[in-house]
C-alpha positions in Angstrom: -50.8 -3.1 -52.2 -48.5 -0.2 -52.6 -51.0 2.0 -50.7 -51.1 -0.6 -47.9 -47.3 -0.6 -47.6 -47.3 3.1 -47.5 -49.8 3.0 -44.6 -47.7 0.5 -42.7 -44.5 2.5 -43.1 -46.4 5.7 -42.0 -47.8 3.9 -39.0 -44.3 2.7 -38.0 -42.8 6.1 -38.5 -45.5 7.7 -36.5 -45.0 5.3 -33.6 -41.3 6.0 -33.6 -41.9 9.7 -33.6 -44.4 9.3 -30.8 -41.9 7.2 -28.9 -39.2 9.9 -29.4 -41.5 12.6 -28.2 -42.5 10.6 -25.2 -38.8 10.1 -24.4 -38.1 13.8 -24.7 -41.1 14.5 -22.4 -39.8 11.9 -19.9 -36.3 13.5 -19.9 -37.8 17.0 -19.6 -39.9 15.9 -16.6 -36.8 14.1 -15.1 -34.5 17.1 -15.5 -35.9 19.1 -12.5 -35.9 16.0 -10.4 -32.2 15.4 -11.2 -31.4 19.0 -10.4 -33.2 18.8 -7.1 -31.4 15.6 -6.3 -28.1 17.2 -7.1 -29.0 20.1 -4.7 -30.0 17.7 -2.0 -26.7 15.7 -2.5 -24.7 18.9 -2.3 -26.4 20.1 0.9 -25.9 16.6 2.4 -22.2 16.7 1.4 -21.7 20.1 2.9 -23.5 19.0 6.1 -21.3 15.9 6.2 -18.1 18.0 5.8 -19.2 20.4 8.5 -20.0 17.5 10.8 -16.5 16.0 10.2 -14.8 19.3 10.8 -16.8 19.8 14.0 -15.9 16.3 15.1 -12.2 16.6 14.3 -11.0 20.2 13.8 -8.0 20.4 11.5 -8.5 16.7 10.8 -6.4 17.0 7.6 -3.3 18.0 9.8 -3.6 15.8 12.9 -3.2 12.0 12.9 -5.5 11.3 15.8 -7.8 12.6 18.5 -7.1 11.5 22.0 -7.6 12.8 25.5 -4.8 11.3 27.5 -1.7 13.5 26.9 -1.2 17.2 26.1 1.8 16.5 23.8 0.7 13.3 22.2 2.1 13.6 18.7 5.8 13.0 18.7 6.9 11.5 15.4 3.3 10.7 14.4 2.8 14.0 12.6 4.5 15.4 9.6 5.2 19.0 10.4 5.3 21.2 7.2 8.2 23.5 6.6 5.7 26.4 6.4 2.0 26.8 7.1 -0.1 30.0 7.1 -2.4 30.1 10.2 -5.6 32.1 9.9 -5.9 34.4 13.0 -9.2 36.0 12.1 -12.3 35.2 14.2 -10.2 35.3 17.4 -11.1 36.3 21.0 -8.6 37.4 23.6 -8.5 34.6 26.3 -8.5 37.3 29.0 -9.1 41.0 29.3 -6.1 41.3 31.6 -3.0 42.8 29.9 -0.1 42.3 32.3 2.5 39.6 31.3 4.3 38.2 34.3 6.5 35.7 32.5 7.5 35.6 28.9 8.0 32.7 26.5 11.6 31.3 26.6 14.1 29.6 28.9 13.3 30.0 32.6 15.1 28.4 35.5 17.0 25.8 33.4 13.8 24.8 31.6 11.8 26.0 28.7 8.7 28.0 29.4 6.6 27.2 26.3 3.9 29.8 26.9 3.3 33.1 28.5 1.9 33.9 31.9 -0.8 36.6 32.1 -1.8 38.1 35.5 -5.3 37.1 36.3 -7.1 36.8 39.7 -8.9 33.7 41.0 -12.3 33.6 39.5 -11.5 35.8 36.5 -13.2 34.7 33.2 -11.1 32.8 30.7 -12.4 32.4 27.2 -11.6 30.2 24.1 -9.3 32.1 21.7 -10.9 30.5 18.6 -13.7 28.2 17.8 -12.8 24.5 18.2 -13.2 21.3 20.1 -12.1 20.7 23.7 -9.5 17.9 23.6 -8.5 17.7 27.2 -9.9 18.8 30.6 -7.5 17.5 33.2 -5.6 18.2 36.5 -1.8 18.0 36.8 -0.6 18.6 40.3 3.0 19.3 39.5 2.4 21.1 36.2 -0.5 22.8 34.5 -2.8 22.3 37.5 -6.4 22.4 36.3 -6.1 23.0 32.5 -8.0 22.9 29.2 -6.7 22.0 25.8 -8.6 23.1 22.7 -7.9 22.2 19.0 -9.0 24.8 16.5 -9.9 24.7 12.9 -7.0 26.9 11.9 -4.6 24.2 13.0 -3.6 25.7 16.4 -4.0 24.1 19.8 -4.3 26.4 22.8 -3.6 25.4 26.4 -5.0 27.2 29.4 -3.3 26.3 32.7 -3.6 26.9 36.4 -7.4 27.4 36.3 -9.4 27.4 39.5 -12.3 25.8 37.7 -12.9 24.2 34.3 -16.3 25.0 32.8 -16.2 22.8 29.7 -16.1 19.0 29.0 -13.8 16.9 26.8 -15.1 16.6 23.2 -17.3 19.6 23.6 -17.4 22.1 20.7 -16.8 25.8 21.8 -17.1 29.1 19.9 -14.5 31.8 20.0 -15.1 33.8 23.2 -17.0 31.1 25.0 -16.2 30.9 28.7 -14.1 27.8 29.3 -12.8 28.3 32.9 -11.9 30.6 35.7 -8.5 32.0 36.6 -6.7 30.3 39.4 -3.4 29.2 41.1 -3.5 25.4 40.8 -0.6 23.1 40.0 3.0 24.3 39.8 2.2 28.0 40.3 3.5 30.7 42.7 0.6 33.1 42.2 -2.7 33.4 40.4 -2.2 33.7 36.7 -3.1 32.2 33.3 -0.5 30.0 31.6 -1.3 30.3 27.9 0.3 28.2 25.2 -0.2 28.2 21.4 1.0 25.1 19.6 0.9 23.8 16.0 1.2 20.0 15.6 2.8 20.0 19.0 5.4 22.7 18.1 5.3 25.5 20.6 4.8 29.0 19.1 5.5 32.1 21.2 2.0 33.5 21.9 3.4 37.0 21.7 3.8 36.5 18.0 0.1 35.9 17.7 -1.6 38.0 20.4 -0.9 41.4 21.7 -2.3 41.3 25.2 -1.4 44.9 26.0 -3.5 46.1 23.0 -6.0 43.2 23.3 -5.6 42.4 19.6 -3.9 39.9 17.3 -0.6 40.9 15.8 -1.7 40.1 12.2 -4.6 38.5 10.4 -2.3 35.5 9.5 0.8 34.0 11.0 3.4 32.2 8.9 4.5 29.2 10.8 8.1 28.2 10.0 9.3 24.8 11.2 11.8 25.3 14.0 11.7 29.1 13.9 8.8 30.4 16.0 10.5 32.0 19.0 10.8 35.6 17.8 10.9 38.6 20.1 8.3 41.2 19.5 8.6 45.0 19.2 5.3 47.0 19.3 3.1 45.6 16.6 5.9 44.1 14.6 7.0 40.5 14.5 10.8 40.5 14.4 12.9 37.4 13.7 15.9 36.5 15.9 18.2 37.8 13.2 16.5 41.2 13.2 14.4 40.8 10.0 11.0 42.3 10.1 8.1 40.2 8.8 4.7 42.0 9.1 3.1 45.0 10.7 -0.6 45.5 11.5 -1.8 49.0 10.9 -3.3 50.7 14.0 -5.2 53.9 14.6 -3.1 56.9 13.9 -0.5 55.0 11.9 1.0 56.5 8.7 3.7 55.2 6.4 6.3 57.5 8.0 5.3 56.3 11.5 5.4 52.7 10.5 8.7 53.3 8.8 10.2 54.6 12.1 8.7 51.7 14.1 9.9 49.0 11.8 13.2 50.5 10.6 12.0 49.9 7.0 12.1 52.8 4.6 8.9 54.2 3.1 10.0 53.3 -0.4 10.7 49.7 0.7 7.2 49.5 2.4 5.6 50.8 -0.8 7.5 48.4 -3.0 6.8 45.3 -0.8 3.1 46.1 -0.5 2.6 47.5 -4.0 1.2 50.7 -2.7 2.2 54.4 -3.1 2.9 57.2 -0.6 -0.6 58.4 -1.3 -2.3 55.1 -0.4 -4.8 55.4 2.5 -4.0 52.8 5.1 -6.8 50.9 6.7 -6.9 50.0 10.4 -6.2 46.3 10.7 -4.4 46.2 7.3 -1.3 43.9 7.4 1.8 45.3 5.7 4.8 43.3 4.8 8.0 44.8 6.1 10.8 42.5 4.7 
């Protein structure tokens, strides 16, 4: 009887052990499947995020996407006090370098962009990758124009074109041809009217792009609410009160040369940028000057 009970207990124990082993085997076999599923889910999520970004560039900043008005935001957006705009991955909208009209008041009205001399038929390119929001004609204003919203939060406007070569809701890469230079709309001669805006707020394009040198002023631009109409001197962005912000190192620059250009002492430059007088400067490096 005792022997029989021992056999029964042993059989039950063996079955439990077998069940446990089978469970472990099942979990072991399931683990790679779960891992693959997680990878698949991650890839699907990344694709979805990229699709949404392509569908609505800077969708976390802008409240809507519409194709009826250039300045369609008004009080619908919350403009941050400061925002750092990534300027890398850019392309100059034109290879022409002559500025015929600067940003600022002009004939009792505000000129919210800059005019670059181009000739009818000259190639105009997208400044950054993004999505075309508007392709329209305005007889007493921009003429034939294109508006592009970019992933860095900027919107760029290209006015007075002779021909538009993109469609609304089309995604374009930086440097992609979007139109041809012209003299349409309210224009007294062929040129490109170029605007840069952030959430509808006009930014002086000369703070972002150096058309003479065919380069950006700095790798990033610090947007400050209500304070984006600085004058420029060489490669330096200078505030209306004279305070220097940043300087982009160019070929042949040294600390002493930058010091003379910006009016900032070498010691101050070193302190602000945590460098020494012996530090080798890199072309394209952005130095803080105030």
